[in-house]
MITIKOL-651388 format. One line per 8 residues: number of its first residue (from 1); their letters; for each residue x, y, z of C-alpha. Coordinates in pm, 1 decimal. Layout:
N
NUM	A	X Y Z  ...
This chain:
218
1	MSGEFAVI	-2060.6 -1564.5 -6014.1  -2388.3 -1557.6 -6200.3  -2655.3 -1797.9 -6078.3  -2468.2 -1885.9 -5761.1  -2502.8 -1842.5 -5384.6  -2397.4 -1578.9 -5136.3  -2395.5 -1628.3 -4760.3  -2390.4 -1316.5 -4542.1
9	GLGQFGRA	-2280.0 -1371.5 -4183.2  -2014.2 -1631.6 -4115.3  -2087.2 -1738.9 -3762.1  -2122.9 -2108.6 -3691.9  -2451.1 -2134.9 -3882.2  -2339.7 -1926.7 -4179.5  -2014.0 -2120.9 -4212.8  -2206.8 -2447.6 -4203.2
17	VALSLVRE	-2436.3 -2326.9 -4482.9  -2149.4 -2199.1 -4697.8  -1932.2 -2508.1 -4659.9  -2225.4 -2746.1 -4708.9  -2314.2 -2567.7 -5033.7  -1954.7 -2609.2 -5149.3  -1968.7 -2981.0 -5070.7  -2285.2 -3000.5 -5281.5
25	GAAVLAID	-2092.7 -2858.5 -5575.5  -2224.3 -2501.2 -5558.9  -2017.0 -2186.6 -5605.6  -2032.7 -1967.0 -5296.2  -1948.2 -1607.0 -5213.0  -1902.2 -1581.5 -4834.8  -1943.2 -1238.3 -4673.0  -1878.2 -1110.8 -4322.0
33	QLQERAQL	-1786.5 -778.6 -4169.1  -1514.6 -942.3 -3957.1  -1195.7 -1035.9 -4138.1  -1118.5 -1324.6 -3901.3  -1449.5 -1493.9 -3980.0  -1400.5 -1450.7 -4352.1  -1057.3 -1606.8 -4326.2  -1201.5 -1922.8 -4168.3
41	VEAEVDAV	-1369.7 -2019.4 -4498.0  -1143.7 -1842.6 -4745.7  -962.0 -2158.2 -4853.7  -1281.6 -2354.6 -4921.2  -1532.3 -2122.3 -5087.5  -1506.7 -1965.5 -5431.1  -1482.2 -1607.4 -5310.1  -1475.3 -1416.8 -4981.3
49	ACADATDE	-1561.2 -1054.5 -4908.9  -1510.2 -857.9 -4589.3  -1794.3 -607.2 -4606.6  -2078.4 -443.1 -4414.9  -2397.5 -571.4 -4576.1  -2590.9 -268.4 -4452.4  -2364.4 -36.7 -4654.3  -2532.1 23.2 -4989.0
57	RALDELGL	-2203.7 109.5 -5159.7  -2054.5 -218.0 -5038.6  -2355.7 -405.2 -5176.1  -2313.0 -230.1 -5509.1  -1953.0 -348.0 -5525.5  -2047.6 -705.9 -5436.6  -2293.3 -727.0 -5726.3  -2528.4 -961.1 -5544.1
65	ERMSCVVV	-2795.9 -901.7 -5808.9  -2622.8 -1172.3 -6010.6  -2676.2 -1435.2 -5741.5  -2961.9 -1679.5 -5765.7  -2995.1 -1693.4 -5385.7  -2859.1 -1497.2 -5090.7  -2870.1 -1641.0 -4738.2  -2875.5 -1385.0 -4456.1
73	AMGARARE	-2728.7 -1602.0 -4180.0  -2666.9 -1350.3 -3903.1  -2733.4 -1462.7 -3547.8  -2980.5 -1345.4 -3283.5  -2751.0 -1064.8 -3166.2  -2767.2 -900.1 -3509.1  -3144.6 -883.4 -3561.2  -3156.2 -521.6 -3670.6
81	TSILTTAL	-2866.4 -578.7 -3908.1  -3034.1 -883.8 -4060.5  -3358.7 -691.2 -4111.0  -3184.4 -399.6 -4282.3  -2971.4 -633.1 -4493.5  -3278.5 -826.9 -4603.3  -3461.0 -506.6 -4699.1  -3165.0 -379.9 -4900.7
89	LRQRGIPR	-3131.4 -711.5 -5081.8  -3500.7 -709.0 -5173.6  -3465.2 -356.6 -5313.5  -3192.8 -491.4 -5540.5  -3423.2 -756.7 -5683.3  -3242.7 -1064.8 -5549.5  -3456.6 -1353.3 -5681.8  -3440.6 -1556.4 -5360.6
97	IISRAANE	-3358.8 -1431.5 -5010.8  -3348.4 -1674.3 -4718.4  -3307.4 -1506.2 -4380.4  -3235.5 -1653.5 -4040.0  -3490.2 -1559.8 -3772.5  -3433.2 -1554.8 -3397.2  -3801.4 -1584.3 -3306.1  -4151.9 -1557.2 -3450.1
105	LHARVLLA	-4163.6 -1175.9 -3436.9  -3825.6 -1149.0 -3607.7  -3949.2 -1390.3 -3876.1  -4260.0 -1180.2 -3941.9  -4053.4 -864.7 -3976.1  -3807.0 -1033.8 -4211.7  -4092.1 -1150.2 -4432.5  -4246.5 -802.2 -4423.3
113	VGAHEVLN	-3925.4 -632.8 -4541.2  -3862.2 -875.9 -4823.7  -3735.7 -1220.8 -4725.7  -3878.8 -1492.5 -4947.7  -3817.6 -1756.5 -4679.8  -3720.4 -1751.4 -4313.6  -3586.5 -2022.6 -4088.5  -3499.5 -2061.3 -3723.3
121	PELLMGQR	-3231.5 -2332.2 -3690.9  -3251.4 -2337.8 -3310.2  -3626.9 -2393.7 -3322.6  -3590.3 -2665.8 -3584.4  -3319.7 -2845.6 -3385.1  -3526.5 -2820.3 -3068.9  -3828.6 -2968.4 -3243.0  -3617.4 -3245.9 -3392.4
129	LARNLAHP	-3464.5 -3330.8 -3055.3  -3808.2 -3339.5 -2893.3  -3937.4 -3574.8 -3164.9  -3636.5 -3801.6 -3127.0  -3678.5 -3815.2 -2749.9  -4052.7 -3878.4 -2768.7  -4031.9 -4127.5 -3057.4  -3681.8 -4285.1 -3062.0
137	TILEQIAL	-3782.3 -4541.4 -3326.0  -3844.1 -4261.3 -3578.3  -3503.5 -4234.5 -3740.8  -3578.8 -3951.2 -3983.5  -3884.5 -3733.9 -4035.6  -3990.8 -3477.3 -4296.1  -4316.1 -3282.3 -4278.2  -4448.2 -3272.3 -4635.6
145	DENTNLVE	-4735.2 -3053.0 -4517.8  -4930.6 -3010.2 -4194.3  -5125.8 -3331.2 -4258.2  -4859.2 -3559.4 -4406.4  -4522.5 -3680.4 -4277.0  -4254.9 -3886.9 -4447.1  -4067.9 -4090.9 -4185.8  -3810.3 -4366.0 -4163.8
153	VATPEQFI	-3878.9 -4613.1 -3883.5  -3720.6 -4931.5 -3760.2  -3922.8 -5236.6 -3864.0  -4127.6 -5353.0 -3562.5  -4028.8 -5694.6 -3432.6  -4379.5 -5828.3 -3494.1  -4346.2 -5752.4 -3868.2  -4020.5 -5941.0 -3923.2
161	GKTLGDVD	-4065.8 -6245.5 -4144.9  -4397.0 -6118.9 -4279.7  -4461.3 -5970.9 -4621.7  -4579.8 -5615.7 -4673.1  -4907.7 -5762.7 -4791.9  -4941.6 -5952.9 -4464.3  -4872.1 -5641.4 -4260.8  -5110.6 -5428.1 -4474.4
169	LRRRYGVS	-5013.4 -5095.2 -4319.8  -5245.9 -4898.0 -4545.2  -5558.0 -5076.2 -4419.5  -5451.5 -5118.0 -4056.5  -5279.9 -4785.2 -3992.8  -5357.9 -4556.0 -4286.6  -4997.1 -4519.3 -4401.5  -4816.2 -4622.9 -4719.0
177	VIALRRSG	-4474.6 -4787.2 -4749.1  -4290.0 -4612.2 -5031.7  -3950.9 -4780.9 -4989.7  -3733.1 -5003.0 -4772.6  -3383.0 -4930.4 -4650.1  -3189.4 -5257.6 -4632.2  -2817.3 -5297.9 -4568.8  -2758.7 -4931.0 -4646.5
185	QVLPQVAP	-2946.5 -4940.6 -4977.0  -3290.3 -4799.2 -5056.4  -3527.8 -5038.7 -5231.1  -3800.2 -4831.0 -5401.6  -4141.5 -4953.7 -5516.6  -4135.9 -5266.1 -5301.1  -4389.6 -5532.2 -5393.7  -4657.9 -5662.1 -5154.0
193	DERLLRGD	-4481.6 -6001.2 -5143.8  -4155.5 -5844.9 -5019.2  -4066.0 -6016.4 -4691.8  -3939.9 -5794.0 -4412.1  -3603.2 -5879.8 -4258.8  -3444.5 -5791.0 -3928.1  -3264.3 -5459.9 -3966.2  -3495.6 -5330.0 -4239.4
201	RLLIVGPP	-3616.5 -4973.8 -4213.2  -3954.4 -4867.3 -4344.3  -3999.5 -4539.6 -4531.2  -4364.3 -4458.0 -4478.2  -4587.7 -4162.5 -4556.4  -4912.9 -4068.7 -4388.8  -5080.5 -3849.7 -4125.5  -4853.2 -3765.4 -3828.7
209	ASVRRVAS	-5066.9 -3954.8 -3576.2  -5072.1 -4263.7 -3799.1  -4697.2 -4276.7 -3856.3  -4642.0 -4233.2 -3482.1  -4866.3 -4534.1 -3419.7  -4650.8 -4746.9 -3648.0  -4332.0 -4614.4 -3486.7  -4465.4 -4700.9 -3141.0
217	LA	-4480.7 -5068.4 -3240.3  -4103.1 -5096.0 -3281.5
């Protein structure tokens, strides 16, 4: 399985990662110490292993060195196990290790022992929910960096019937329209004379405060 993915820990999060990778066309080796968890994904992934990822002999048999990326997806109750697993994977020269963190301290430790990236899905979902509650007109949002967000917002009522040139979001709000979503299709590189229609969604990029100002108009 050279150049493929392995997911260690097949709880709800790990299963979601493994099955989503399969849907994206990737080959996946799914690993869990519990046979019943491994069996839940056995029919859908390329290979399944029931193994203890903290057992060096088991890791040797799995041959994870051939993987391009290993995801350590263990939950909050297995913090010590995830730390040890991450350290052992780094010793084996895995080119990319992504480990799930339960909190900030856990994330720092995972990075210290060898994770290339860490993520906290509960924190991310909480932040996303808070953004959606505070700004319901922001349909999607991606932080490109700490100073720039890419967001999809409903077109404010006051913009409907006007062209992008009339609205002039760059001058008035300091954001740029990079595309329109109309009737389920994305229209890239829209011209200034493009007239906005009811139901259009604006894909805009700019500072977080600026994009929130535009979203607040809808």
